[in-house]
N, C-alpha and C positions, 0 to 999 in steps of 0.2 A: 669341520671340513668345508673347503671352499665350494661354492656352487659349481665351479668349473670342473670339479673332480667328482661330481655326483655320479653314482653308478646307475642312476635311472635315466637321466637325460644326457645324451652325448653332445657336448658343445660343438659349435661350428668349427673352431680351430682344430679340434681333435679329429673331426671328419676329414678336414683338409690334410692333416698329417697322415691319416689312414690312406688317403688317395696317393700321397707321396710315397708311402711305404709300399703301396701296391704296384709301383712302377716295375720293380724287379720281378716279382712273381708273375705279373701279367705278361711281361716281356719273355719270360721263359715258357709259361704254360700255354699261352694263347697260340703260339705257332707250332707246338708239338704235333697236332694232327696233320700239319701241312709239310712235315719234313720230307717224306718220300716225293711229294708233288714238286716241292722246290728243287730237290736234287735232279729230278727229271727235266723240269723246266729250264734249269740252267745248264743242262747237259754235263753235269759234274761227275767225276769219278765215283764209283760205288763207295759208300761209306763216308765220303768227304763232307757230307752235310753235318755230321756230328761235330766237325771242327767249329761250326758256327756256335754250337752250344758251349764247347770248351772255351772258345774265345770270350764268350759272354761271362763265364765263370771267372776267368782270369781277370777280366776288366773289373768285375765286381769286387774281387778280393783286393786288387791293387788300388783301385780308384778311391776307396774309402779312406785310405791313409792320407790322401792329399786334402780332402774336404774338411777333415777335422781341424787341423791347424789353421786353415784358411778361415773357417767360421769362428774360431776363437780370436783371430786377429782382426777380421774385418766385419764381424757380425754374422748372423745366421742367413740373412736374405741375399746379400751379394753373391756368395758362392752358390746359393740355390738357384739364382737367376742363371748363372753360368752353366751349372749342371743341367738344368732343364732345357736351356737353349741348345746345348750339345746333344742332349737326348733327342730333341725334336729333329734337328738336322740329320743326325745319324739314322733315325728311323726313316726319314725320307730317303736317305742314301740306301738303306736296305730295300726300300720299295723300288728304287730305280736300278738296283744292281743287275748287271747283265752277265756276271760270271761269279763263280764261287769265291774267288779270291776277294773281290770287292765286297761280297756279302760278309765274309769273315771279318774283314777290316771294319766294316760299318757296325757289325754286331759288337766288336770290341769297344768301339767308340760309344755305342749306345749304352753299354754297361758302365763305361766311365762317367757318362752323364747321369744315368738313372740312379747310380748308387748314392748320389748326393741326397736324394730324397730320404733314404733310410737313415743315413748318418745324421743329417741335420734334424730330422724329425725326432730322433732320440734326444739330441741335445736340447731341442726346444722344450720337450717334456721335462727334462731336468731343470731347465731355466725357470719353468713356471710352477713346478710342483715339488712338494716335499717327497721324501722317500716312499712313504706308503701311498701317497696320491699318485706318484709316478708309477708304482706297480699297478694301480687301478687303471691308469691311462694306458699302460702297455698291455694290460689284459684286454682292453677294448680294441687296441690295434691288432691283437692276435686274431680278431675276427677276420682280418684280411688274409692272414696266413691260412685260415681254414676255408674261407670262401673262394679264394683265387684258384686252388686246384680243382674246384668243382665247376665254377662258372666260366673260367677262362678257356678251357678246351672246348666247352660247348659253344661259346660265342665264336671262337676261332674256327671251329668246324663249320658253323653256319656261314661265316664269311667266305670260307674256302669253297663251299658248294655253290654259293650264289654269285660271288663276284671275283673270286680268285685270290691266290695267296698274297699278291702284292698289296691288297687292301688291308690285310692284317697289320702291316707296318704303317699304313696310312692311319688306321684307327689308333695305333699306339702314338703316332705323332700328334694326332688331334687331342688325345687324352693328356699328353705331356703339355701341350699348348694351353689346354683348359686349366690344368693345375697351375701353370705359370700365371695365367690371368687372374685366377681366384686368389693366389698367393699375393699378387701385387695389390689387389683390392682389399683383401680381408685380413692378411696376416701381419701382425705388428712385429717389429724387431724386439727380440727378447734378451739380447746379450749386450751388456755395456762394455764397449771396447776402449774406454778411456785409460784403463790400467793394463791393457793387453801388452804382452811382450812383443818386441820386434820379430818379424817373421824371418828367421834365418835358419839355414839348414842345420847348423850346429845345435841351436836351441830346440828345434823340432826333434832331432834325434835324441837329445838329452831328455826331452819330455817323454818320448816313447820309452826310453830306457828306464826312467823313473817309474812309469806305469808297470813295466815288466818286472820291476823289483818289488812292487807293492803286492804283498801276499794276498790281501783281501780282494784287491781288484782281480788278480789272476784266478783266485779261487772261485769267485762269482762268475767271471767270464767263462772259465773252462767248464764249470758245472752247467751253465746254460748252453755253451757252444757244443760240448760233447753230446748233450741231449739232442740238439738240433742235428748233429752229425748222424746220430742213430736214425732220426726220422728221414734224413736224406738218403741213407742207405736203404731204408724201407721203400722209399719212393722209387729208387733205382731198381731194386731187386724183386719187389713183390709182383710185378706183372708176370715174370717168368715162373715164379713159384705157383701162383694161383692158376694161371692160364695154361702154361706148358706142363708143369709138374703134376698138378691136381686136376687139370682138364676142365676148369670152370670156364664158362662162356665170358667173352669180354663184357657183356651186359651185367653178368653176375659179379664180375670183378669190380666194375664201376660202382656197384652198390656197396661192396665191401670197402672200397676206397673212400666212398662218400661217407660211410658210417664212421670211419676213423677220423675224417675231417670234422664230422659233427662232434665227435668226442673232444677234439681239440677246442672247438668253438665253445662247447658247453662248459668244459673245465675252466676256460679263460674267464667266462662270466661268473662261474661259481667262485673263482678266485677273488673277483671284485667283492662279493658278499663276505667271503671268509676274512678279507682284510679289514673288515669292520670289527672283527672279533679278536684278531691276533696280529702280531707284527709280521712283516713280510719275511724276515729272517727265520723266524720260528716256523712259519708255513713252508718256506723253502726247505728247511731241514727235514721236515716231516714227509714231504712229498718226493724227495730225491730217492727214497727207497723204491718207489714204484717202478721206474724203468729198469733199475738194476735187478729187482726180483723177477719182473716179467721176462726179461731177456734171458736171465740165468735159467729160469724154469723151462723156457723153450729150448735152450741148449741141452739141458739134461734129457728132455723128451726126445731130442733128435737122435739119441743113441738107443732109443727103444722103438718097438713097433707100434706104439700108441699114438704117435704124432699124426694128427689129421689136419685138414685145412681149417676146420673150425677152431681147433686149439691154437693154431697159428694166428688165426684172426683175433682170438681173444687176447693173446699176448701182444699183438700189434696194437690192438684197441687200447689196452692199458698203457703201453709205452707212449704212443702218440698222444693219448688223452692227457697223460701226466704233464706233458710239456705246456699245457694250458696254465698249469700252476707254476712250473719251474721257470720257464723263459721270462715271463714278465717280472717275477720277483728277483731273479738273478740279474736281469738287466738294470732294474731300479737300484738294487744294492750295489752293483758295480759302479754306477755313476753317482751314487749318493754323496761321496766325499770329494768330488772333482768338479765343483761348480764353475770355477773360472776357466777350467780346461775341459769342460764337458764335451766340446767338439772333438778334441784329440782322444779323450777316453772312449767316446762313442765310436770313433773311427777305428781305433785299435781293437775294440771289442768286436765290431762288425767284421773286420778283416780276419781276425783269428777264428771267429765262428764260421764265417763263410769258407775260409780255407780248410777248416776241419771237415765241414760238410762236403766240400768238393773232394777231399781226400777219401772220405768214407765211401762216397758214391763210386769213385774210381776203383777202389779196392774190391767192391762187390763185382764190378764188371771184369776186373783182371783175374779174380779168384773164382771164376765160374767153373763148377765141376758137375753141373747137372743135378745138384741137390739143393736143399734149403740151408745146408750147413754154413756156407760162406756168409750169407746174410745174417743168420742167427748169431754166429760168432762175432761179427763186426758190431751188431747191435748190442751184444752182451758187453763187449769191450767199451763201447760208448756209454752204456748205462752204468756199469760199474765204475768206469773212469770219471763220470760226472759226480757220482757219490764220493769217490776217493778224493777228487779235487777239492770238494767242499770240506770234507772232514780232515784233510791233511793241511790245508792252507788257511782255513778260517778258524779263528780261535773259538773254543766251545761257547763262551759267553756271548759271542756275536751271533750265534745261531739260536739263542734261547731268549732273546730280548722280548 
């Protein structure tokens, strides 16, 4: 195993990729405590502030499709420069916005820039690492997914109280600028473009079509993407269930939410250790049962009088924690056979996964009936769907290597 992939010491380049991956979750979670204040400050119509979040999600889903082909054609760093520059400028635009329409537009542009970090970070990991080493690297990057929902709202709330909501976006702009500076100084180009295909719309569309016809790529992408969609549904629907339905205090809910984030972090680091003992495909196949069983059990309990908040918490704990195994291994396996087009594969994977996550979160909100059933059903569909995607699209011998 290369020193760079050591599970003990996290190399500097991987820390930088973690920071680039953090751009999106930080941009979402850090300003959540300020939504009511921003709406009042801009004198916007009631409920219109939610459009800033929707615009960001749309930008994240669409923008990834552009950066993948660009990074395959011109290398990883040039599109990353462009994305980070757009992110910084759009963040400053959010800070200076004097009406809700401008804020919505700047949030969309902020997402278009920020999604470059996630797409190209995955491609760089694929450039530098073998399949198993990639899974270990993605496991380390999962620390970001677990820490961001805990730390970002706290930091955002502190800035909101002390200096006002506009400073949230200034902080994001400074973070993006710092990432660009460190990337310029420390990150080496990892992709050889000498044999890259010309960047034409037809070739890009054909490349995406080839990936969509690749059963293994789709199987791994959907197994990871549907798992993340289930977690996104949980993030969207759990505040209502625990606070409104079961009358837990916001402080109690924050502890439950933090414990599930801790489960994700812990599992991702256990995944690093387990990958020293077995292949990522075998480990993925064994752990895909966990979210399917957890969500199905919660659904069955929903039709009985025995469902309590702590049983719900246990089910959510298992579901979210299992993604610490599933997502890094699914991502590494999906990219393993697409070295020369790792950027395009990473882009399509990210767009599909983020699109599924956005859809699941929206369905929880639309299917609101005052009970826990909508959330539990959607999580069950996502958990079982992740399992079925793998078992229907991946050949059995590929999951037992």
